[in-house]
C-alpha positions as CSV (number, residue, x, y, z in Angstrom):
1,M,-4.6,-28.2,-8.1
2,N,-5.4,-29.2,-11.4
3,A,-5.4,-26.8,-14.6
4,N,-9.0,-25.7,-14.5
5,T,-8.6,-25.1,-10.9
6,L,-5.8,-23.0,-11.4
7,T,-7.2,-21.5,-14.4
8,N,-10.1,-20.4,-12.9
9,R,-8.6,-19.1,-9.8
10,L,-6.2,-16.7,-12.1
11,A,-9.1,-15.8,-14.0
12,G,-11.2,-14.7,-11.2
13,V,-7.9,-12.9,-9.6
14,A,-7.3,-11.3,-12.4
15,T,-11.1,-9.9,-12.9
16,A,-10.8,-8.6,-9.2
17,A,-7.3,-6.8,-9.8
18,L,-9.3,-5.1,-12.8
19,L,-12.1,-4.3,-10.5
20,G,-9.8,-3.0,-8.0
21,A,-7.8,-0.9,-10.5
22,G,-10.8,1.0,-11.7
23,L,-12.2,1.3,-8.0
24,L,-8.7,3.0,-7.3
25,G,-9.1,5.1,-9.8
26,L,-12.2,5.9,-9.0
27,A,-11.4,6.5,-5.5
28,G,-8.3,8.8,-6.2
29,C,-5.5,8.8,-3.9
30,A,-5.9,12.6,-3.4
31,S,-6.4,13.1,0.5
32,T,-8.5,15.7,1.1
33,M,-6.9,15.9,4.8
34,V,-3.5,17.1,3.3
35,P,-2.3,20.1,1.3
36,K,-1.9,20.3,-2.3
37,E,1.9,21.1,-1.6
38,T,2.3,18.2,0.5
39,R,0.7,15.7,-2.1
40,Q,3.1,17.0,-4.9
41,S,6.2,16.8,-2.7
42,D,5.0,13.5,-1.4
43,S,4.8,12.1,-5.2
44,S,8.2,14.0,-6.1
45,V,9.6,11.7,-2.9
46,T,8.3,8.7,-4.0
47,S,9.0,9.0,-7.7
48,V,13.1,9.7,-6.8
49,V,12.8,6.4,-4.3
50,Q,11.6,4.5,-6.7
51,A,13.7,5.4,-9.2
52,S,16.5,4.9,-6.6
53,L,15.8,2.0,-6.1
54,E,15.7,0.9,-9.8
55,A,19.7,2.1,-10.2
56,N,20.2,-0.1,-6.9
57,D,22.2,-3.1,-7.4
58,K,21.5,-4.5,-4.1
59,V,17.3,-4.4,-4.3
60,K,15.0,-5.7,-6.8
61,A,12.9,-2.7,-7.2
62,R,9.9,-4.0,-8.8
63,Q,9.7,-6.4,-5.2
64,V,9.2,-2.6,-3.4
65,D,6.0,-0.7,-3.1
66,V,6.5,2.5,-2.8
67,E,4.0,5.3,-1.1
68,T,4.9,8.5,0.8
69,R,2.4,10.7,2.7
70,E,3.3,14.0,4.3
71,G,7.0,13.3,3.9
72,V,7.3,9.6,5.5
73,V,8.0,6.8,3.2
74,Y,6.3,3.8,3.5
75,L,8.1,0.4,1.9
76,T,6.1,-2.6,1.5
77,G,6.4,-6.2,-0.5
78,V,8.8,-8.8,-0.4
79,V,12.1,-9.0,-0.9
80,D,15.0,-11.7,-1.7
81,T,17.4,-10.8,1.9
82,E,17.4,-9.3,4.7
83,E,20.2,-7.3,3.2
84,A,17.8,-5.9,0.4
85,R,15.5,-4.8,3.3
86,R,17.9,-2.6,4.7
87,E,18.9,-1.0,1.7
88,A,15.7,-0.1,0.4
89,G,15.6,1.5,4.2
90,R,18.8,3.1,3.3
91,V,17.8,4.3,0.1
92,A,14.3,5.8,1.3
93,W,16.3,7.4,4.0
94,R,18.7,9.2,1.9
95,T,16.3,11.0,-0.2
96,E,15.6,14.5,0.1
97,N,12.4,15.9,1.9
98,V,12.0,12.4,3.9
99,R,11.1,13.1,7.1
100,G,10.7,9.3,8.0
101,V,10.6,6.0,6.5
102,M,8.4,3.0,7.8
103,N,10.3,0.0,6.7
104,D,7.8,-2.9,6.0
105,L,9.0,-5.1,3.7
106,T,9.2,-8.8,4.5
107,V,12.1,-11.3,3.5
108,G,11.3,-14.5,1.7
109,E,9.6,-15.8,-1.3
110,R,6.9,-14.3,-3.2
111,T,4.9,-16.4,-5.8
112,V,2.8,-15.1,-8.5
113,G,-0.1,-16.7,-6.0
114,N,0.6,-14.6,-3.2
115,W,0.9,-11.8,-5.3
116,L,-2.5,-12.1,-6.8
117,D,-3.9,-12.9,-3.4
118,D,-2.4,-9.7,-1.9
119,M,-4.1,-7.8,-5.0
120,L,-7.7,-9.1,-4.6
121,I,-7.3,-8.3,-0.9
122,S,-6.5,-5.0,-1.0
123,S,-8.9,-4.7,-4.2
124,K,-11.6,-5.7,-1.9
125,I,-11.0,-3.7,0.9
126,K,-10.8,-0.4,-1.2
127,A,-14.3,-1.8,-2.2
128,K,-15.4,-2.1,1.1
129,L,-14.0,1.3,2.0
130,I,-15.6,3.2,-1.3
131,A,-18.9,1.6,-0.3
132,N,-18.9,2.9,3.2
133,S,-20.5,6.5,2.9
134,E,-18.6,7.5,6.3
135,I,-15.2,6.8,4.7
136,R,-13.6,9.0,2.4
137,A,-11.6,6.0,0.5
138,G,-9.4,8.6,-1.4
139,D,-7.8,9.4,1.9
140,I,-7.0,5.7,2.3
141,D,-4.3,4.4,0.4
142,V,-4.3,0.1,1.3
143,S,-1.5,-2.8,0.1
144,S,-1.5,-6.4,1.4
145,S,2.2,-8.3,1.5
146,Q,1.5,-12.0,2.4
147,G,-1.8,-11.4,4.2
148,V,-0.9,-7.9,6.1
149,V,-2.7,-4.9,5.0
150,T,-1.3,-1.5,5.5
151,L,-3.0,1.5,6.1
152,I,-1.6,4.5,4.8
153,G,-3.1,8.5,5.0
154,R,-5.2,10.9,7.0
155,V,-8.6,11.0,8.3
156,S,-10.7,13.1,10.0
157,T,-11.8,11.1,12.9
158,S,-10.7,8.4,15.2
159,S,-14.0,6.3,14.3
160,I,-13.4,6.4,10.5
161,R,-9.4,5.3,11.4
162,S,-11.0,2.2,13.5
163,D,-14.0,1.3,10.8
164,A,-10.9,1.2,8.1
165,E,-9.1,-1.1,10.4
166,R,-12.2,-3.4,11.3
167,I,-13.5,-3.6,7.7
168,S,-9.5,-4.9,6.7
169,R,-9.8,-7.4,9.2
170,G,-12.9,-8.5,8.5
171,T,-11.8,-9.2,4.7
172,R,-11.0,-12.7,3.8
173,G,-7.3,-13.7,3.1
174,V,-6.1,-10.9,5.8
175,T,-3.7,-12.3,8.8
176,D,-2.8,-9.0,10.3
177,V,-3.3,-5.3,9.6
178,R,-0.8,-1.9,10.0
179,N,-2.7,1.0,10.6
180,D,-0.6,3.9,9.7
181,L,-3.7,6.5,9.7
182,L,-3.5,9.8,11.1
183,V,-6.1,11.5,12.2
184,G,-7.3,14.9,11.9
185,M,-6.2,17.8,9.0
186,A,-2.3,17.9,8.7
187,R,-1.0,21.5,10.2
188,Y,2.0,22.8,8.5
């Protein structure tokens, strides 16, 4: 790849990433399907897990994306070793108020290009979800790691759950979709 091609690719991805960040801000991540107290607890759990990962010598915290929904911690990203993957899961499990851990970390090497591609994929999917009037995009978190998309959140119908997966699978660069969307109001 020559320097001009690389520069154009990086500029396009940077623009898409900024657009995606803006779209995420507009859509918000506060699910209307989950009580405010649960969302606050989830936010606190995410912060504690992130801080614990940063303090852990076996895991490079910057490689791990942490999201908590209804007490379940979702770990996505690419780590260097299987030991780091397992340790990140253990750190999450040891955190107070954690009801479950979905360890979707993969082991391998994540290049800047892969990272930018994943940001672009997530941004494209989020933009498509926002554009769909049937879907409350703020109820769905989207992450991508090496082209594998994870959908997390709670939606009102199974039809919306299926539509979000269909939209994700139809997005260029997506190799697989893990649909962890729950259906219906949270009951506590």
